[in-house]
C-alpha positions in Angstrom: -139.2 -23.3 -138.8 -142.0 -25.3 -140.5 -144.4 -24.6 -137.6 -143.5 -20.9 -137.7 -144.2 -20.8 -141.5 -147.5 -22.6 -141.0 -148.6 -20.2 -138.3 -147.7 -17.1 -140.4 -149.4 -18.6 -143.5 -152.5 -19.3 -141.5 -152.7 -15.7 -140.2 -152.2 -14.4 -143.8 -154.9 -16.7 -145.2 -157.3 -15.6 -142.5 -156.7 -11.9 -143.2 -157.1 -12.5 -147.0 -160.4 -14.3 -146.3 -161.7 -11.4 -144.2 -160.9 -9.0 -147.1 -163.1 -10.9 -149.5 -165.8 -12.3 -147.3 -166.3 -9.5 -144.8 -164.6 -6.2 -145.6 -165.3 -5.8 -149.4 -169.0 -7.1 -149.2 -169.7 -4.8 -146.2 -168.4 -1.7 -148.1 -170.3 -2.7 -151.2 -173.6 -3.0 -149.3 -173.1 0.4 -147.6 -172.2 2.0 -150.9 -175.2 0.6 -152.7 -177.4 1.8 -150.0 -176.0 5.3 -150.1 -176.0 5.5 -153.9 -179.6 4.3 -154.2 -180.8 7.7 -153.1 -179.1 9.4 -156.0 -181.3 10.1 -159.0 -178.5 8.8 -161.3 -178.5 5.4 -159.7 -180.9 3.2 -161.5 -180.8 -0.4 -162.4 -181.2 0.5 -166.1 -178.5 3.2 -166.0 -176.6 3.5 -169.2 -172.8 3.9 -169.5 -173.1 7.4 -170.8 -175.3 8.5 -168.0 -173.0 6.7 -165.5 -169.9 8.4 -166.8 -171.5 11.9 -166.6 -172.8 11.4 -163.1 -171.1 11.8 -159.7 -171.0 8.0 -159.1 -167.6 7.3 -160.9 -166.0 10.0 -158.8 -167.5 8.7 -155.6 -166.4 5.2 -156.4 -162.9 6.4 -157.3 -162.6 8.1 -153.9 -163.8 5.0 -152.1 -161.3 3.0 -154.1 -158.5 5.3 -153.0 -159.7 5.1 -149.4 -159.8 1.3 -149.4 -156.4 1.1 -151.1 -155.0 3.4 -148.4 -156.4 1.2 -145.7 -155.1 -1.9 -147.4 -151.6 -0.5 -147.7 -151.7 0.8 -144.1 -152.4 -2.7 -142.9 -149.5 -4.1 -145.0 -147.2 -1.4 -143.5 -148.4 -2.2 -140.0 -147.8 -5.9 -140.6 -144.3 -5.1 -141.8 -143.6 -3.1 -138.7 -145.0 -5.8 -136.4 -142.9 -8.5 -138.2 -139.7 -6.4 -137.9 -140.5 -5.8 -134.2 -140.8 -9.5 -133.6 -137.5 -10.3 -135.3 -135.9 -7.3 -133.6 -137.0 -8.6 -130.2 -135.1 -11.9 -130.7 -132.2 -10.8 -132.9 -128.6 -10.5 -131.7 -127.7 -6.8 -130.9 -124.7 -5.5 -132.9 -122.6 -5.1 -129.7 -122.9 -8.8 -128.9 -122.0 -10.2 -132.3 -118.3 -10.3 -131.6 -118.6 -11.6 -128.1 -116.6 -15.0 -127.9 -118.7 -18.2 -127.4 -117.0 -18.8 -124.0 -118.9 -15.9 -122.6 -122.4 -17.0 -123.7 -122.4 -20.6 -124.6 -123.3 -21.8 -121.0 -125.7 -18.9 -120.2 -129.0 -20.3 -121.4 -131.7 -17.6 -120.4 -134.9 -19.1 -119.1 -137.1 -16.1 -119.2 -136.6 -15.3 -122.9 -137.2 -18.2 -125.2 -135.7 -18.2 -128.7 -137.9 -17.7 -131.7 -136.9 -20.8 -133.7 -135.0 -24.1 -133.1 -132.3 -25.5 -135.4 -130.3 -28.7 -134.8 -126.5 -29.0 -135.1 -125.8 -32.5 -136.3 -123.4 -34.7 -138.1 -124.2 -35.8 -141.7 -121.8 -37.5 -144.1 -119.1 -37.2 -141.4 -119.4 -33.4 -141.3 -121.1 -30.9 -139.1 -124.2 -29.1 -140.4 -127.4 -27.3 -139.3 -130.9 -28.7 -139.9 -132.5 -26.7 -141.4 -129.5 -24.8 -142.9 -129.0 -21.3 -141.7 -129.3 -20.0 -145.3 -132.8 -21.6 -145.4 -133.8 -19.9 -142.2 -132.7 -16.5 -143.6 -134.5 -17.1 -146.9 -137.7 -18.4 -145.3 -138.0 -15.4 -142.9 -137.5 -13.1 -145.9 -140.2 -14.9 -147.9 -142.6 -14.5 -145.0 -142.2 -10.8 -145.1 -142.6 -10.6 -148.8 -145.9 -12.5 -148.5 -147.4 -9.5 -146.6 -147.3 -7.7 -150.0 -147.8 -10.5 -152.5 -150.5 -12.1 -150.4 -152.7 -9.0 -150.3 -152.9 -8.6 -154.1 -156.2 -9.4 -155.7 -158.4 -7.6 -153.2 -161.3 -6.5 -155.5 -162.3 -2.9 -156.1 -166.0 -2.4 -155.5 -167.0 -0.4 -158.6 -167.6 -3.5 -160.8 -169.7 -5.1 -158.1 -171.7 -2.0 -157.1 -172.5 -1.1 -160.8 -172.8 -4.8 -161.9 -175.5 -3.8 -164.4 -172.8 -2.0 -166.5 -170.4 -4.9 -166.7 -167.4 -2.8 -165.6 -164.0 -4.5 -165.8 -162.9 -6.2 -162.6 -160.0 -4.5 -160.9 -158.0 -5.0 -157.8 -156.8 -2.6 -155.1 -153.1 -1.8 -155.3 -151.0 -3.1 -152.5 -147.4 -1.9 -151.8 -145.3 -1.6 -154.9 -142.2 -3.8 -155.1 -140.0 -0.7 -155.1 -141.9 1.1 -152.3 -139.3 3.0 -150.2 -140.7 1.7 -146.9 -140.5 -1.9 -148.2 -136.9 -1.4 -149.3 -136.0 -0.2 -145.8 -137.8 -3.1 -144.2 -135.9 -5.6 -146.4 -132.6 -4.0 -145.5 -133.4 -4.0 -141.8 -134.6 -7.6 -141.8 -131.5 -8.8 -143.5 -129.2 -6.9 -141.2 -130.9 -8.4 -138.2 -130.8 -11.9 -139.6 -127.2 -11.8 -140.6 -126.2 -10.6 -137.2 -128.3 -13.3 -135.6 -126.6 -16.1 -137.5 -123.2 -15.1 -136.1 -123.7 -16.9 -132.8 -124.8 -20.2 -134.4 -121.8 -20.1 -136.7 -119.6 -19.4 -133.8 -121.1 -22.4 -132.1 -120.3 -24.6 -135.0 -116.7 -23.4 -134.5 -116.8 -24.6 -131.0 -117.3 -28.1 -132.3 -114.7 -27.7 -135.1 -112.0 -29.2 -132.9 -113.9 -32.4 -133.1 -113.9 -32.5 -136.9 -111.3 -35.3 -136.8 -113.7 -37.3 -134.7 -116.6 -36.6 -136.9 -114.8 -37.6 -140.1 -113.0 -40.7 -138.9 -114.2 -44.1 -140.1 -114.0 -46.5 -137.2 -113.2 -49.7 -139.1 -110.6 -48.0 -141.3 -109.0 -46.3 -138.4 -108.7 -49.4 -136.3 -107.4 -51.4 -139.3 -104.6 -48.8 -139.7 -103.8 -49.0 -136.0 -103.5 -52.7 -136.2 -101.1 -52.5 -139.2 -98.8 -50.0 -137.4 -98.2 -52.5 -134.5 -97.9 -49.7 -132.0 -96.1 -50.0 -128.7 -98.1 -50.5 -125.5 -97.4 -46.9 -124.6 -98.6 -45.7 -128.0 -101.8 -47.7 -127.6 -102.3 -46.1 -124.2 -101.8 -42.6 -125.6 -104.4 -43.3 -128.2 -106.9 -44.6 -125.7 -106.4 -41.6 -123.5 -106.8 -39.3 -126.5 -110.2 -40.6 -127.5 -111.5 -41.0 -124.0 -110.5 -37.5 -123.2 -112.1 -36.3 -126.4 -115.4 -38.0 -125.4 -115.3 -36.0 -122.1 -114.5 -32.8 -123.9 -117.4 -33.2 -126.3 -119.9 -33.6 -123.5 -118.4 -30.6 -121.6 -118.3 -28.4 -124.7 -121.8 -26.9 -124.5 -125.2 -27.5 -122.9 -127.5 -29.8 -124.9 -129.4 -26.7 -126.0 -127.6 -23.4 -126.7 -129.6 -20.1 -126.7 -128.5 -17.9 -129.5 -131.4 -15.4 -129.2 -133.1 -15.8 -132.5 -132.2 -19.5 -132.7 -132.1 -22.2 -130.1 -129.4 -24.6 -131.3 -130.1 -28.2 -130.2 -126.8 -30.1 -130.1 -127.5 -32.7 -127.4 -127.8 -35.6 -129.9 -124.6 -34.5 -131.7 -122.7 -34.4 -128.4 -123.9 -37.9 -127.5 -123.1 -39.2 -131.0 -119.6 -37.8 -131.0 -118.9 -39.0 -127.5 -120.2 -42.5 -128.2 -118.0 -42.6 -131.4 -114.9 -41.5 -129.4 -115.6 -44.1 -126.7 -116.0 -46.8 -129.4 -112.6 -45.8 -131.0 -111.0 -46.0 -127.5 -112.5 -49.5 -126.9 -111.3 -50.7 -130.3 -107.8 -49.4 -129.6 -108.0 -51.2 -126.2 -109.0 -54.5 -127.9 -106.0 -54.2 -130.2 -103.7 -53.4 -127.3 -104.9 -56.6 -125.6 
């Protein structure tokens, strides 16, 4: 997720830099060249002469044109971003498919977009980063297409610098723009659908919650106090050894959930190792 954010931010910063270092200065240079042939365009022009000339109208038209081009780029970026997420998101028809039908079918031709890790922390299962953080971050990236393109300067103040006109910026998409609203809704629908499989995957490991939560020393101390029969000891040993096997057989080390690749190999090893340690501790007490 961090690498994906860094890449998107780098692309955004590159685009913003091209606005201010290439696009705007190029337009300013051309406009100054074209306006220089007009009789009203003089370095000593006064505000009253300027306001009565054609120049303010020309600059206004250019501002509207540049604003339209800026907004078109933002809309194109929104569309491209949604297309990227749509390519990896889970189709609606697959959301309710049980894990047993997809957990072992890791597709090799189509990589996932992002990787999260299913792990054990404080004796409980969790995702790193949390799925809620993934959703929030992917939403923030899309919002930056709008917020990151504010502040692109209008050219009037620069072209007519002798008049000290107020600095103004081109308008990017408004926060309540209908297209932006639709894009937000579509993105959240895709992200919510794409989190279904990872959550189902956590459910696959829920049967091992007892193993995840057990404290080895406390458990073995309780077993010792019970003074179990040899048969009971053997049943406990078989239970934990079988659980270690079930953990390793539960899923592949990496499970492809389309948008997210869930890495669970370290969790599987940790749980299996813990189960085997419990079984060995029970065996010691049996001896």
